C-alpha positions as protocol buffer text, in pm:
chain_id: "A"
residue {
  index: 1
  type: MET
  ca { x: -829 y: -470 z: 49 }
}
residue {
  index: 2
  type: VAL
  ca { x: -589 y: -371 z: 264 }
}
residue {
  index: 3
  type: VAL
  ca { x: -757 y: -608 z: 544 }
}
residue {
  index: 4
  type: ARG
  ca { x: -826 y: -914 z: 296 }
}
residue {
  index: 5
  type: ARG
  ca { x: -484 y: -927 z: 194 }
}
residue {
  index: 6
  type: ALA
  ca { x: -329 y: -868 z: 536 }
}
residue {
  index: 7
  type: ASP
  ca { x: -79 y: -1166 z: 507 }
}
residue {
  index: 8
  type: LEU
  ca { x: 128 y: -987 z: 213 }
}
residue {
  index: 9
  type: LEU
  ca { x: 254 y: -712 z: 451 }
}
residue {
  index: 10
  type: ILE
  ca { x: 600 y: -752 z: 578 }
}
residue {
  index: 11
  type: GLU
  ca { x: 520 y: -649 z: 880 }
}
residue {
  index: 12
  type: PRO
  ca { x: 394 y: -857 z: 1173 }
}
residue {
  index: 13
  type: SER
  ca { x: 124 y: -611 z: 1243 }
}
residue {
  index: 14
  type: MET
  ca { x: -96 y: -343 z: 1132 }
}
residue {
  index: 15
  type: PRO
  ca { x: 127 y: -27 z: 993 }
}
residue {
  index: 16
  type: PRO
  ca { x: -30 y: 294 z: 1158 }
}
residue {
  index: 17
  type: VAL
  ca { x: -51 y: 417 z: 797 }
}
residue {
  index: 18
  type: LEU
  ca { x: -249 y: 154 z: 684 }
}
residue {
  index: 19
  type: LEU
  ca { x: -452 y: 154 z: 986 }
}
residue {
  index: 20
  type: HIS
  ca { x: -525 y: 518 z: 888 }
}
residue {
  index: 21
  type: LEU
  ca { x: -605 y: 459 z: 500 }
}
residue {
  index: 22
  type: CYS
  ca { x: -877 y: 214 z: 631 }
}
residue {
  index: 23
  type: ALA
  ca { x: -1024 y: 471 z: 831 }
}
residue {
  index: 24
  type: HIS
  ca { x: -1061 y: 713 z: 569 }
}
residue {
  index: 25
  type: VAL
  ca { x: -1181 y: 429 z: 304 }
}
residue {
  index: 26
  type: THR
  ca { x: -1480 y: 324 z: 587 }
}
residue {
  index: 27
  type: SER
  ca { x: -1532 y: 699 z: 631 }
}
residue {
  index: 28
  type: SER
  ca { x: -1577 y: 724 z: 230 }
}
residue {
  index: 29
  type: GLU
  ca { x: -1807 y: 447 z: 213 }
}
residue {
  index: 30
  type: ILE
  ca { x: -2020 y: 620 z: 452 }
}
residue {
  index: 31
  type: LEU
  ca { x: -2018 y: 941 z: 271 }
}
residue {
  index: 32
  type: VAL
  ca { x: -2129 y: 771 z: -44 }
}
residue {
  index: 33
  type: ALA
  ca { x: -2417 y: 584 z: 128 }
}
residue {
  index: 34
  type: ARG
  ca { x: -2535 y: 912 z: 289 }
}
residue {
  index: 35
  type: TRP
  ca { x: -2519 y: 1033 z: -76 }
}
residue {
  index: 36
  type: ALA
  ca { x: -2735 y: 755 z: -239 }
}
residue {
  index: 37
  type: ALA
  ca { x: -2998 y: 805 z: 39 }
}
residue {
  index: 38
  type: GLY
  ca { x: -3006 y: 1178 z: -80 }
}
residue {
  index: 39
  type: ASP
  ca { x: -2824 y: 1316 z: 203 }
}
residue {
  index: 40
  type: LEU
  ca { x: -2534 y: 1567 z: 74 }
}
residue {
  index: 41
  type: THR
  ca { x: -2520 y: 1737 z: 362 }
}
residue {
  index: 42
  type: ASP
  ca { x: -2194 y: 1629 z: 380 }
}
residue {
  index: 43
  type: GLN
  ca { x: -1940 y: 1708 z: 75 }
}
residue {
  index: 44
  type: ILE
  ca { x: -1585 y: 1497 z: 192 }
}
residue {
  index: 45
  type: ALA
  ca { x: -1476 y: 1215 z: 425 }
}
residue {
  index: 46
  type: LEU
  ca { x: -1463 y: 1261 z: 812 }
}
residue {
  index: 47
  type: ILE
  ca { x: -1124 y: 1127 z: 766 }
}
residue {
  index: 48
  type: ARG
  ca { x: -814 y: 1254 z: 515 }
}
residue {
  index: 49
  type: TYR
  ca { x: -665 y: 1059 z: 268 }
}
residue {
  index: 50
  type: PRO
  ca { x: -294 y: 940 z: 410 }
}
residue {
  index: 51
  type: ALA
  ca { x: -138 y: 1057 z: 62 }
}
residue {
  index: 52
  type: ASP
  ca { x: 216 y: 1120 z: 170 }
}
residue {
  index: 53
  type: GLY
  ca { x: 208 y: 843 z: 466 }
}
residue {
  index: 54
  type: VAL
  ca { x: 73 y: 575 z: 189 }
}
residue {
  index: 55
  type: LEU
  ca { x: 342 y: 701 z: -81 }
}
residue {
  index: 56
  type: GLU
  ca { x: 613 y: 666 z: 157 }
}
residue {
  index: 57
  type: TYR
  ca { x: 507 y: 327 z: 269 }
}
residue {
  index: 58
  type: ALA
  ca { x: 455 y: 161 z: -42 }
}
residue {
  index: 59
  type: SER
  ca { x: 787 y: 302 z: -159 }
}
residue {
  index: 60
  type: SER
  ca { x: 980 y: 175 z: 114 }
}
residue {
  index: 61
  type: SER
  ca { x: 799 y: -144 z: 172 }
}
residue {
  index: 62
  type: PHE
  ca { x: 874 y: -268 z: -207 }
}
residue {
  index: 63
  type: ALA
  ca { x: 1222 y: -156 z: -184 }
}
residue {
  index: 64
  type: THR
  ca { x: 1311 y: -367 z: 93 }
}
residue {
  index: 65
  type: LEU
  ca { x: 1142 y: -662 z: -109 }
}
residue {
  index: 66
  type: LYS
  ca { x: 1315 y: -586 z: -390 }
}
residue {
  index: 67
  type: ARG
  ca { x: 1656 y: -653 z: -152 }
}
residue {
  index: 68
  type: ARG
  ca { x: 1495 y: -941 z: 22 }
}
residue {
  index: 69
  type: GLN
  ca { x: 1435 y: -1058 z: -338 }
}
residue {
  index: 70
  type: ALA
  ca { x: 1762 y: -1005 z: -437 }
}
residue {
  index: 71
  type: ASP
  ca { x: 1949 y: -1175 z: -152 }
}
residue {
  index: 72
  type: LEU
  ca { x: 1705 y: -1518 z: -199 }
}
residue {
  index: 73
  type: LEU
  ca { x: 1839 y: -1539 z: -577 }
}
residue {
  index: 74
  type: GLY
  ca { x: 2162 y: -1450 z: -501 }
}
residue {
  index: 75
  type: ASP
  ca { x: 2190 y: -1128 z: -710 }
}
residue {
  index: 76
  type: PRO
  ca { x: 2430 y: -847 z: -469 }
}
residue {
  index: 77
  type: THR
  ca { x: 2356 y: -597 z: -713 }
}
residue {
  index: 78
  type: GLY
  ca { x: 1974 y: -629 z: -671 }
}
residue {
  index: 79
  type: ARG
  ca { x: 1890 y: -554 z: -1047 }
}
residue {
  index: 80
  type: GLY
  ca { x: 1730 y: -905 z: -1082 }
}
residue {
  index: 81
  type: LEU
  ca { x: 1722 y: -1190 z: -1295 }
}
residue {
  index: 82
  type: PHE
  ca { x: 1624 y: -1008 z: -1614 }
}
residue {
  index: 83
  type: SER
  ca { x: 1983 y: -718 z: -1591 }
}
residue {
  index: 84
  type: ARG
  ca { x: 2182 y: -1058 z: -1625 }
}
residue {
  index: 85
  type: ALA
  ca { x: 2013 y: -1208 z: -1934 }
}
residue {
  index: 86
  type: ARG
  ca { x: 2076 y: -911 z: -2113 }
}
residue {
  index: 87
  type: ARG
  ca { x: 2455 y: -875 z: -1997 }
}
residue {
  index: 88
  type: ARG
  ca { x: 2489 y: -1249 z: -2134 }
}
residue {
  index: 89
  type: GLY
  ca { x: 2281 y: -1191 z: -2472 }
}
């Protein structure tokens, strides 16, 4: 999904944390395929899930996008259109 929707990323190139995530997913897919073939020797993926990095990346990227959205909408408070509608009504 990350590679397929890379056009939605803010950055001009793939961030290292997302490359790490892709590597983890691939190693997990290999592990599951081995299990399906009856090979249960390995129990965990070779590459660990980058939990902290993914959470930080998602949080900071979302905040950046919301700031950009507020700028484009002319909302310096960053609270969005719905907050204006609530104040009026």
